[in-house]
N, C-alpha and C positions, 0 to 999 in steps of 0.2 A: 351549360344551360340545359333545361329540360323542356321538351315540347309535349304539350298535352295532346292526346289523340282526338281523332274525330268522334263526335258523339256516337257514331255508329260502330265504335270499337267493339270487338267481340266480348262476350260476357266473361268475367273473370279478370280482366285487365282494369287497373285503376286509373285515375285521372292524372297522376303524377308519375308514371312508370317509364315511359319510353324516353331514352336519353339520345338526343340527336344534336347536330351541330348548327346548321344555318336555319334561317327562317323558311317556311314552307314555300315551295314553288307553286303549289296548287291553289294557294289563296287568291282570290280574285277581289277586285274592288267592288264594294257593295253599292247597291242602288239606294242612296240616301233619299229621304224625303225632301231634305233641303241641301242644295249644293254648298260647298265651301264651309264645311263644319268649323274649321279653325280660324276663319277670317276675323273673328271678333276678339281674338286673344293677342292683339298687337303684333301678330306675325303673319296676317293674311294679306289679301290683296290691297292695293292702294288706289286711291281715288284722287284725281286732280293732282295737285302739286305735291306728290309724294305723301299724301294722307290717306289713312284707311277709310274704306267705305264703311260708314257707320250703319247701313242697313243691315249688315250681317250680324250685328250684335243686338238688334231689336228683337223683342219678343214675338212681334208680329204687327199687323196693321189693323186698325179698327175700320169701321165703315167709311170714315172720312179720309182714310189713307194715311193717317198719322201713326207712326209707330208708338206702341206703348212704352212705358218708361221704366222697365225693370232692368235696364242695362247697367245702371250705376252701382249695383251691388258688387261688381268687380272692383270698383274703385275709381276707374279712370273718367266716368262719364257723369258722376253725381254732381248735381249743381251745388255750389257753395252756399252756405247759409249766411245770413246777415249776422255779423259778429258785433254789432253795436249795441248789444243788450247790455244795460247797466249791471254792475256787480249787485249780487243779491244781498239784501239786509241780513242782519244777524238773525239766525233761526230759519232763514229761507232755505229752499232746497239747494244742495250743492251743485254748482254748474258742472256739466258733463266734461269728460276729457276732450270730446270732439269740439264742444263749444269753446273750451279753453284753448285748444289747439288753433282753431280758426281765428280767435281773437288775437292770439299771439302772432299769427301770420299777418293779420291786418296791421297791428301795431309795428311789426317789423318793416313791412312794406312802406308805411308812412314814414318810419325813421330813415329808411333807405332813400326815399324820395327827398326828404329834407337835406340829407347829407349830399345828395347829388346837386340840388339847388344851390347849397352853400359853396360847393366846389366850383360852380360855374361863375359865381360872383367874384368881385375883387376881394383880395385878402389883405387886411392891414397887418403890418409886420408884428408877429408875435401875438396877434389878437385871438387866434383860435387854438393856441397851444394850452395844454393842461398837463398835470402830473409832473413827471421827471423833465419833460421837454420844457415846460413853463419854469420850473425851478432853475434849470441850466440857463435859460435866457435871462432870468432875473439876476443870476449870478454874474453872467457876462457884463450885464449893464452896470452892476454894482462895481465891478472892477474897472470898467471904462470910466465911470464917473468919479473914481478915486474914493468911493465910500468905504470900500473893503479892500484889504490887501489881497493878492492873488491867491495865496495858499488857503486862507480860511473860506474864501468864497467857494473854492472847489473841493473842499473837504467833505466827504460823504459821511453822514451819521452812520453809526453802528446799525446793522440790520436788526430788526426785531426778531425775537426768537420765533422759530417756526412752529405753527400750531400742529398738533397731532391730528391724524386724519379722523374727523368726526363721523359718527354713524348718521347717514341721512335720516331725516325725520320722516316717519311713515305717515302718508296723508290718506284721507278717506278716498275710497274708490268712487268713480263716477257712478251715478244712479240713473241718469237720464241722458238721452241724446239731445242734440240742439233742438230748441222748439221750433214747431212749424210756423209759418206766417199766420197772422191773425185771421180769424174767420171773416171779418169784414173785408179785408184786403183780398182774400181768396175769392169771396163772392163777387167783388167788383171786377176782378180779372176774369172770372168765369162768365160773367155777362158779356164781356168784350169778345171772348172766345167764341161764345154761342152766336154772337152777331156775325162774326166773320167765318162761321162754319167750321171752326177748329174743335177738337175733342175737348170737352170741359174738364177731362181728367188731368189735362196739363195745367190747371189753374194754380195748384199749390206750387209746382215747380217754377211756373212763370213768375208768380209772386216773389218766390225766394231768389230767383236769378235777377230780376229786375229791381227788387227792393221797393222802398216807398214810392207810391204813385205809379205802380206798374201799370195799372189800367190806362192812365193818361199817356204813359210812354208807348203803349201799344197802339193807341189811337193815333198818336202823332207820327209814329214810325212803326207800321206793322211788321216790317222785316226784323224788328228787335226780337221777334219770336224765335229767331235762330239762336238765340242765347240759351234757349232751353235745350238740354241735352237730348239728342235723338232726332230733333226736328231738321228736315231737309229743306234746301232752297226751294224746290218745287212746291213743297207744302206751304212754306212762308209766302211764295208768290200767290198761291190760291187764296190764302188769308188776306193778303193785301188787296187783291182784286175785289173781294168781297166787301172790304171796309172802304176802299178809296174809290171804287168804280172807275170812271173814265180817267181819273187822275193817275191811275196805276199804269206803269210801262216799264220795259226792260231798261230804259235809259234814265230812270229815276235815280237821283243822286244818292237817296237814302238806300236804295237797293244795292248800288255799287259799293257803298261804304259798309253796309252790313255784311255783304258777301266777302269783302276783304277781311274783316275781322273773323268771320266764320271759317274761312280757309286757314287763317293763321291758328285758330283754335283747333281745327282738325289736325293741323300739323303738330300742334302740341300733344294732342292725344296719341299721335304716332311717335312721340319722343323728341320732336324737333323744338329748339328754342327760337329758330328763325328759319326763313326760307330764302333762297336765292331769288332776287328780284325778277329775273326773266321767267323763272318757273311760276311765280305768283301771278304775273300779268298774263301768262299763257293760260293758267287755270281760270282766271277771271273771263278771258275770252270764251273758254269752253262753257262757261256758265251764262253765256248770251249777254255779257256786259259789253255794250257798244265801244266804249272808250276805257279800257283797263287802266290806262295811265291816269286819266282823269279821276277814276274811282279811287285809286291809290293815293293821289294827291288830296283828295277830299278826306280820306281816312287820316292822312298825316296832319291836315289842317285842324281836324277835330281832336287830335290827340289819341285816336284809337289805335294807331300803330306808329312805329319808328323805323327809320332807315339808318343803316350803318355801312361804313366802308372799312372793311378789314383787310389788312395786308396778307397776301398769300405767301406761305412758306414754301419756297422752292427747295428741291433736294439739293443739298450741299450749300445752300445759302446761309449766311450769318444770321443769327437770331435778330428779331425786330428791334430789341433794345439796343444791341450793338450797332445796327445799321442807323438808328436814330442818332446815336452819338457821332458816328462817322459823318453824317449829314452836317452836323455843326462845324466839323473840321474841314471838310472838302466840298461843302455846298450840298444841296439837295440832290438825291439820287432817285431815279424813277423806280418805283416799287409796285408791282402788280397788285391790284386789289380786287376784291369781290364785294358786290353790293348786295346787302341782305335786308329784309324787312322782318319785323317781329313785334310781338305785343310788349308793351311797356313793362309788365310785371316780371316777364322772363328776362328782358334786357337788364332791368335794374338788379334782378337776383343774381345773374351772371357777373355783372360788374361788382356787386357787393361781395360776392364769394371770392373773387379774384383779389379784391382789396383786403379782405379779412385774412386770407391765406398768406399774402405777402406780409401782413402785419405780424402774423404769428412766427413766420420764418425769420423776420428781421428784428424782432423784439426779444429774441432769446439771449441770455447772458452768455458771454463768450466762454466763461469758465464753468465746468460742471459742478453743480452744488453738491454738498456732502450727502444729502439724503439720496440723490440719484446715484452716487457712487455706492452707497450701501445696497440699493436695489439691484444694481448690476452684479455686485459681488455675491448676492444671495442666489443667483441663477446660474444655470449651466446650459450648454448646448445651444440649440436654436433660440431659446427664450432669452439667454444671456446676450446673444448678438442683437436681438430685437431690442433688448433693454439698452444696450450701448447706443444704438442708433437714436432711440427716443430721448435718451438722456442728453444728446448732443445736438438735437434738431427740433425745430418747432412743429414740423410736419413730416410724418413717416407713413409710407404705404407698406402694407403687409399682405401677401397673397398666399392662398393655400386652400385646401378643401376642408371638409368637416373636422377631420382629426387635427388640423393645423390650428384649430381654435384653442388648443391646449397651451400654445405659446403666448398669446395675449392674456389668457386666463392666469398663467404663471406670472407675467409681468404685473397684472393688476394686483395680485396678492402680495408680491415683493414691494410694490410701490406703497401699498397701504401699510405694510409692516414697517416700512422706512419712515412712516409719518407723513407721506404725500397724500394730498387730497385727490383721489382717483375714482373714476366712475366708468362703467361700460354700458353702452346702449345698443340694443339689437333692434332689428326690423320688426319682429313680431313677438307676442308674449311667449309663444312656444320656444323661440330662440333665446329669449331671456331666461326661461326656465331651465333649459339645457346648459346654458353658460354658467348660470348660478349654481347648478349641480356640480360643476366642475370645481367650484370654490367651496362647496359644502354649505351653500346658503339657499334660502328661499328667495325667489324673485320679488323685488319690491320692498324687501326688508333690509337689504345691505347696499352693496355697491353696484348692482346690476338692475336695469330697467329697460324700457323701450324708448326709441327716439321720440315717439309721439308723446310718451309720458314725461320725458325730460323737457321738451319744448313747452308743453302745457303746464308743467309745474306739478303734475300729479306724482312724479317720482324724481329722484335725484337730489343733489345737495343743496338746492335753493340758490339764490342770488345774493351778491354782495351789495354794498351801498351804491355802487355805480350801475347796478343792473346786470353785471356779468356773472356767469356761472362761478360758483366758489370752488374752483377746481385747479389743480396743477396738471392733471393728465385726464383727457377724455379718450376713451377707446371706443370706436364705433364699429360694430361688427356688421356683417351683410352690407358692406360699403357700396356694392354695385346696385343696391336698391335705393340709394339716395338720389332723389331728384334735385334739380338745381335750387328750388326754393327751400327745401328742407335743409340741404347742405349749407346754404347761405345763412339761414337762421342759426344753425349749430356753430358755424365758424364766427359769426358776428357776436355770439354769446360768450365766447371765450375771452378771458383777460389776457393782457400782454404778459408774455413769459410762460403761458401755459403750453403744454404739448398736446398735439392732436395726432392720434394713430388711427388711420383708416385701414380696416382689415376685411378681407372678403375674398370670394372666388371669382375671378374675372370671366370664367367660362359660363357663368349663370346668365339667365335672362337679365336685361338691364331694367331699370326702374319703370313703373307704369306711368309716372309723371315725366315731364319733359327734362331733357338733359341726359348725359351719360358721364356723370361727374367722375366716378372712379376711372373709367376708361380714358378720359381726357387727362386726368392727372397722371396715369401711367404712361401716357404718350408724351408727356413733357418732363424732361429730365431735370426737374427743379428741386427734388427732394429725394432722400434715400428710399430705395425700394428693397424690401426683404422678402425673398421667396422662400417659403417654408419647404423643408425636405421631409416632412412628416406625411407619409401616404395614408390614404383611407384604407382601412383593413378589409380582408375577406374578398369573396368573389364579387360582391356588389361594388366594393371600392375599386377592384380591378377593372370591372366593367365600365364604370363611370369615368375613371381616369383615362381609359382608352378612348371613350367618346370625347373627352375634352381636347385630345390631340387629333381628332378626326378619324379614329379607327373603332369599328364595331367588330371585334373579333371574338374568337372562341374563348369562353370562360368555364373552367371546371367548377361545377357547383355540386359537390357531393352531398350537401344537405339540402338540395333543391331550393337554394336561395333564389334562383332565377329560373322561371318557367315561362315557355313560349306557348301561347294558346292560338292556333291557327283558326281563322274564321273566313267565311266566304262572302258574307255581306253584313250590312249594318245591323239588320235584325238578329242575325246569329251573334254579332258582337255584344249587343244588349243582353241577350239571354245568357251567354257565357259569363259576362261580367256579374250579373246577379248571382249566378251559380257559384262563382268564385268567392264573392264577398260573404254571402249567406251560408255556404256550405263547405266548399273545398279548403279555403284558407283556415277557417276555424278548426276543421277536423284535422288537417295535416300539420298545422303549426301552432295551434292554440291561441291564435290572434282573434279576438272578438270582432264582430262586424264593425262596432263603433271605433275600433283601433285601426281600421283599414281605410285608406283614402283611395278614391277613384279619380283618375286624371285623364282628361280628354282635350283635344286641340281647342275646342270652341264651345259656345252656348247652343248654337243652332244645329240643324241636321238631325237625322234619325239616330245617331249616337252621340249627340252633344250633351251638355250638362243638363238641359231641360228634360230631354227624354230619359236619360239615365236616372235622374233624381225622381221622376215620376215613377218608374218601375221599382226603384230601390225603396221608395216610401211605401209603396204597395206591399212589398215584401217584408220590410223591417219595422215599419210603424204605420200600419194602415189606419185610416181615419177619414172623416168627412171633410177635413180642412176648412172647418167653419170660421176659423180666424184668419181670413184673407188667404186661404189655402194652406194654413199651418195648423198643426196639432200639437199638444204637449208631447215632448219627447223627440220631436223632429230635429234632425241635425240641420244647421243653418250656417250661412256666412253673413256676417253683418258688416256693412260699409259705413262706419260712422263719419268719414270724411273722404273726399276724393283721394284715390290712390292707396287706401287702406282697407284691408279685408281681414276680419277676425272670425275664426270659427267659434261656433257655440251651439246651444240647443235651445228649443222653445220650453219655457217653463209653464206659462199660462198667458191668458189675455183677459182684459177688463176694459172698463171705459177710459182708463188712462192710455191704453195701447197694448202692444205685444211685449210681454215680459221674457227676456232672454237671460241665459247665463253664458258670458263670453270671457274666457280666460280666468274663470273663477269669480268674476265680478258680475253683480246684477245690472242689467241695462233694460230700460224701458223705451221702446220706439213708438212714438205717437202713430196712431192708426193711419193718419194722412201720409206718413212717410214709409209705412211698411212695404208698400210695393216697390219703392225705388231704392230701398236701403237693405232689404233682407230677401235672400233667396235660399232655397234648399241647398244643403251642403254636403251630401254624401259624395257627389261628383263635383269636382272643381276643374278649372283651367290651371295650366302651369303657373300663370301669373298670380293666380289666387293662392296657389299652394307654395310659392317660393318663400323661403324663411322658415318653413315648418318642416317637421319630419314625423313619420308615423311608422309603427312596427311593420306594417305591410302596405304596399301600394300596388294597385292595379291600373296600368296605363293602357287606355283604349285607343287603338290606331285603326279607325274604319277606313274603308277604301277611299272615300272622298276627302280624307285628310292628307293624302299623299302630296299635294301641291303646297301645303302650308307648313310642312315640317322643316325645322332648321336644327342645326347642331346645338345651339343654346337651349332650344325648347326640349330636345331629347335629353340633353344633359341635366337640365333642371328637373324634368319629369321623373327620369330614372333615379335620380338622386335623392328623391323624397322617401325612399324605403330605407328602414333600418335593418330589418331581418329578412324580408322576403319581397321579391318583385315578381309579379305576373304581367306579361305583355300580351294583350288581346290583339293579335296581329293580323290585319287585313290589307296591308299596303305593299306587300311583295318586296320588291327590291328598292322601293323609294325610301325605306328606312336607312339602309347602309349608304345610299346615295346622298341622303340629307345630311348624315353624320360626316361624310367625307367632303362634301362640296358646298353645302348651304350654310354659310356663316351668317352672323348677325347683320341685319339691314343697317346701312349707315344712318346716323342721325346728324342733322345740321346743327351745330352748336358754335358758340363764340368763345367758350371758355379757354381752349388751348391758345387761341390768339392772344387773349388778355393776360394769360399766365406768362406767356413768353416775353411779353413787354415788361412785366412787373417783377418776375423772379429770374434771376440768373441761373444757368445750369449748375446742378449740385456738383460739388467737388469731390 
């Protein structure tokens, strides 16, 4: 690694000359303007029941003490849009990918709820069977009644000839984001907010979050303002006092119920799908709720939350499914349980995901089909082993770094050559572009797209007559980025007999949405797991691989692929970052400023994304920012839906809104949503950058970030560089300590328990 000298280096020396080993001992933690720079990147301090303190991710507070709402451009905090918009008539504007995705999520949740309700009711024998199961039941009844002899009744028809793999139809790209709430609805909410002393800038987001009749909802229950991203309980209390007067009190049932939901939503932002009941009631007590148990019971009675009892897996104990079978033979056995509370949407998503994965595992034919044998025969090495496992199992997990993506790419190519209907979905458009390049294709025109595009119908093979994806094989790259709702929709969309391959690097940061699907699946030995032996090449690959196992060691970088830039404080960190992006990296490596990404632990602080983006804009694209702070040519990140961040640039602005170019597609963001969905994008957080790679990366580690660094964060940030990595280093020994000791924070989920019940251990 190379260490850049202090700016006072004697004349004649260059910025990339001195080669040293360790990080500088002289670097001191800088005095940041805002403490806790990285707390907003889902890796910072926690509040209440293991949930992140959302104040750290807000832009600031206005005169009324409310945070402004630009936090959702990272993806996790944006309010969901109403998806009940009717389909456009012929000739109308094409619905956006974001709107289609949100609509698909709503339909999927309704279908999951119906299935759950159906399961709870009595089932008439054979009434709900369909397909092969229904045919088999009819055949059994025909034999029992004597209508047909045994042999003909069970003779299977000859299989239909397999179709060759069709080319997916290219669909038009989205041209608009989801529409903002109507002007009348926003005005009505604005009037209520003004009456309660809340910032009127929250009107559009409150109308979107609360839906039709939002103004009446707020008058009847002012604490529903907590459903708007970024609003804190003390702010909602002030709003309620202004509206309710003497009726308002800490023991108000509406307050306790709203705080219960808010705490569970904050837990979801931190990645949890549920919370331990004692932790939830303790958090309610800290929020001055006089009777936490009564508040929880009220939330349960209104259907705002659910309670679960999950069996605890003890070391060396038999799996839950086998224990249940033993109960039938030997009588009930006492099993320790934990009591959890969670929001219904995530509970249903986890149950739906477990059901769908069990269906895929159990619906596979026992004998390998001829096309799969041909696909296996066409491959060699690690790709052949991966193909053998996929051919014989409905669910397979594949782990490895960036170079390991060559194995699922080879499998995808061989499967399509064998006539199988196969498709690969990545987390980001950049990931899809890189994966398609390995196949010699353009993304969106062949068998590669994004998860969001596949779910929304903007890309992919389309659906069959029963609504399932018309696929034999689905490969999902960047699997650690799957949250529980996205994973459930993917698994539910696959037909019986299809194969699902989840591939990714388990050392990366987990999803911005709730759940840790890939990690939970790896922890349950219910399907084959194939670990790639393909290492990431070069000094950067060696550095990142060492970080993945907890070692930040010396790496020889003869081409100055890795440079350490020591800084004393946050101000110097900002100065050196601009110098690297605008001057040093382009001069030394021929990488243009627009091809370099800056990554820092959080949005706030003197060296957070806001401060860095401000100075980088002044240097690289100065302008008055007359379009909501943006000018044509600005680099931005756009959050079309919660949990998604797409880099792009500003094209222009007009009465329709802000015109962007994101992943090669035009996007128009209505002016009411610009503040909450678009932010400058020269500097990103690691969660915003995951799934993408750039020719050069500058990772900024100011002194106040020392307490929030973790091994997954460092691994993710350092791994975004393809050719060159500069580390602006001001955290002294906190960096190697974080790599060695600070692993990912645990997330409370139910998926492992559900999978252990439904899936036997893989043989």
